[in-house]
N, C-alpha and C positions, 0 to 999 in steps of 0.2 A: 219436856223433861230436860233439865240442865245436865249436860254431859259432865261426868266426873273429871277431876283433874288428871286421873290416870290415863284417859283416852287421848290427851293432847300429845302431839309429837314432841320428842325431847328437844330441848333448845339446841343442843349440839348438832342434831340432824339438820335443822333449818340452816344453821350457819355453814354446814358442809355443802348443802345445795347452792347457797349463795357463792361460796368460794369457788366451786366448780364452774358456775356460770361466769364468774369474773375471769377465771383462768381461760375459759374458751374465748371470751371476748378479747382478752389480751392477745391470745394466740392469733385470732383472726386479724386484729389490728397489726400485729407484727408481720403477718403474711402480706397484708395490703402494703405495708411499708416496703417490704422486700420487692414486691411486684412493681410498685411505683418507682423505687430506686433503679431497678433493672430497666424499666421503661425510659427513665431519664437518661441513664447511661447509654442505652442504645440510640436514643434520639440525639444525644450529644455526639456520639460517634458518627451517626449519619450526617449530621450537620457539618462535622469536621471534614468528613470525606467529600461532601458536596462542595464545601469551601475550597478544598484542595483541588478538586476537579475543575471548578470554575477558575481558580488561579492558574492552573496549568493551561487551560484552554486560552485564557487571556494572554499568557506569556508566549504560547505557540503562535497565536495571532500576531503578536508584536513582532516575533521573528520573521513571519511571513511578510508583514507590512514593510519591514526594513529591507528584505530581499527585493520586494517589488519596487521600492524606492530606488534601490541601486540599479535595477534593470531598466526602469523607465527614465533614469537620469541619462542613460546613453542613447545615442541615435538608434532608431529601429534597425538599421542595417549593420550597426556595429555593436550590438548587444553582446556581452560576454557569454560564451556557451556554458561556462561554469564559474563558480566562485565560492568563497567561504569567508566567514567573519565571526567574531565573538563580541558579545555585549553582556552587561550585568544589569539586571533590573530586579527590584524588590528583593534583594539579597540572593538572587538566583543567577547562576552562570548559564548563559544561553549560547550554544554553538549552532550556527546556521550554515548549511551548504546548499547550493542549488546547481542543477544540471539540466540542460535542455532535454526535452523529451525526444528530440530528434536523435539522441544517442541510442535510442531503442528502436526496434523493428516494429512498425505499425501493422497490427493484424488486419486492419481494414484497407491499407494502401500499398503494402509491400508486394512486389511481384512474386510470382511462384518460385522463381529461381532463388530469390533472397530467403524466402521461407524454408525452402528445401535445404539450402545451405546451412541455415541456423540449426535445423533439426539434425543435420548430419554432424555438425560441430558438437552438438549436445549428446551425441551417442547413438542416434538412429542409423540403421543401415541405409545405404544409398537408395535402394528400391522403396523401402518403407518411408524414407524421408520425402521422396517424390510423391508417393501416393497420399501421404498425410498432408503435404502442402496442397495437393489438389483438393482434398477434403476441406481444408481451411478456406480455399477460394469458393468451394461449393457452399460452405456455411454462410459466407458473407455476401454472396451474389444471388440476386433474384434470377431464377431460371427462366429461360425463354419458353414460349408456348410449346415448341416441339420437344424441349427437354424437361418439361414439367413432370415431376414425379420420379425422375431417374435418380436424383440424389437421395430422396427420401427412401427409395427402394433399397439402396445400399444399407441404410440404417436398419430397415426392417429385416433384411437378410442376415444382418449381424445380431439379430435378436433384441435390438434396442426398441424401447416403447415410445420413442419420440423421433421427430424429424428435424432436419437442420433448419435453422432460423431463416436462411436465405435473405438475410439483411445484415447490416453492419454489426459487428460485435459491440455489445453494450458495455462489457467489462472483460478484462483479461482472464478472469476466472472462468469465463464461458468457454475458454479453450479446452477445459476438461471434458466438455460434452462432444467435442469433435471426434468423429470416428478415426481411430488409429492413435489417438493421444493417450498414452498410458499415464497413470498417476505420477510415476517417476519422471517421465519426460515433461509433463506439465510443470512439476516442481522445479526442474532444471531450467525451463524456458521462461518462467514468470519474471525473473530479474532482468530479462533482455527484451521484453515485448511491451507494447503500449497500445492504447486506442485513442491517444490524445494528440499525437504529433501531426497527423494528417498528411504526412510526407511519404512518398514512395521510397525515397532514399534515406540515408542516415548521415549524421554529422560525423565524418571520420576523424575529425580533430579531437573529439572527446569520447567517441564510442568505445566501449570496452573491447578487448582483444577478441572475445567470442563473436561479437557482432562484425568486426572487421574481417575475421576469418570466414564469415558467412557470405561475404560479397561474391557474386558470381564471377568466376574467372580467377579468384584468389588462389594462390599457391602458398605452401609453407615458406618458400624462399621470399616471395613478395611480402608476405605478412611479417616475417622477421625483419626484413629491411625497413619496411614502413614504420613499424613500431619502434625500431631503434632510432629512426630519424625524426619521428613525429614531433618530439619536444623542441628540436632545433629548427623546425620549419615554421614555428609560430610567428617569428618576426622576419622571416625571409619570404617575401611575397612570390618571387620568381620560382624558388625551389618548391614552395608550397603548391603553386599552380601546376608545376610539372608533375609533382607527386600525385595530386588529385586527378590531373589529366590522365596519368597512366592507370590509375585505379578505375576511372570512368571508362577508359577504353576497353577494359575487360569486364565491366560490370553493368553495362547497359544503363549507365546513369544512376546506379544505386548508391554510389559514393557522391556526397554533396556536402555543402556547408550546412544545409539543413534548415528547417523551419523553426525559428526561435520565437514562436508565439506561445508555446506551452513549456513550463518548467516544473521540475520536481524539486520541492524544497524539503530538506530534512532538518528538523529542529530537535536538538538534544538539550534537555533541561537538567541542570545539576543543582539540587536544592541544598540548603545549608546543612541539613541532617545527613547528607551523603546520598539521598535517594535520587535516582535518575529516571527520566522517561524519554522516549524517542518517538517522535511523530513524523509522518511523511505526508505532505500536502502537495497535490498537483494543481497548478494554477494556469489559467489562460490570460494572456495580456491583451488588452484592448479588443476583446471579443464582444463586449457589450458597451453600454454607455458608461460603465464604471471602468476605472483603470485596470481592474483585474477581476476575475471570478474564480471561485474554488471549484475545481472539477472532481477532486477526490480528496478525502481526508482519512488517514489511518493513524490510530494511536497504538502505543505499545509495539512498535516495530522492533524486529531483531537488530542487533548491532551489525554493522558492516564489517566483514572480515576480508581484508585485502589478501588475495592469493595470486600467485603468478600462474597464469594460464599456460598450459603446455599444448602445443599442436604439432 
């Protein structure tokens, strides 16, 4: 039976269905375009950020290489303990400063008196400073058979769930795990300690006032006199020897010229758009077959704020 003409759908209805389908298809295509555009935009930003990071790393490396060149150009026994210079590369201003790690107190080598003195300078009470310095030695030193377990028992008695390493500090931040080191004391100590100098003493010619004040036997009067005369002693060998000798006499050898095998290099990058980054790289010189090796690398360091220490 042939259907009558009246049973067919109206022509306008078929066109309406087609129009709706086309509109849905266009909407889907538009959504795909938006998603693809967002993906391209994110990818472009990621590539740009990655390029900026690679450029920054290359420029910091260039600054470190130039510092190494300056240091190795001098005789090993006459390397400058500190220095600074500026260069411009790839449209970027690079400011570089370097300072021997011997300007800091080595957590793995400093004697107890030096550690205790530094903690006292940084605000710890005398008794707390001595006890905490003892704990630092206990952390870095392997216990003898008869003393085995004694140091760990102190940590257990304090309610801590770990025992001391009883081996050299691997990083200065490990200081926060030592019994008696409060977060505030750790924060104040970090700018003055290291694990890279390997020296029991410090280089008093460039060490900050806080470190000089920590020398055993140091008094406020001696400190004031030495800091006032230090700059004028640089080119006066006799006066410098006398001043160092006086410090050594009261500090059990903690004052010294220092070990200039490790340096802390600070590199500030100033880009054309005004953006700045600060990186700090600790290097060791002639410790391997290479001229130097990187011991530590930190980006986005806070700016140094020069303050006058009061004692």
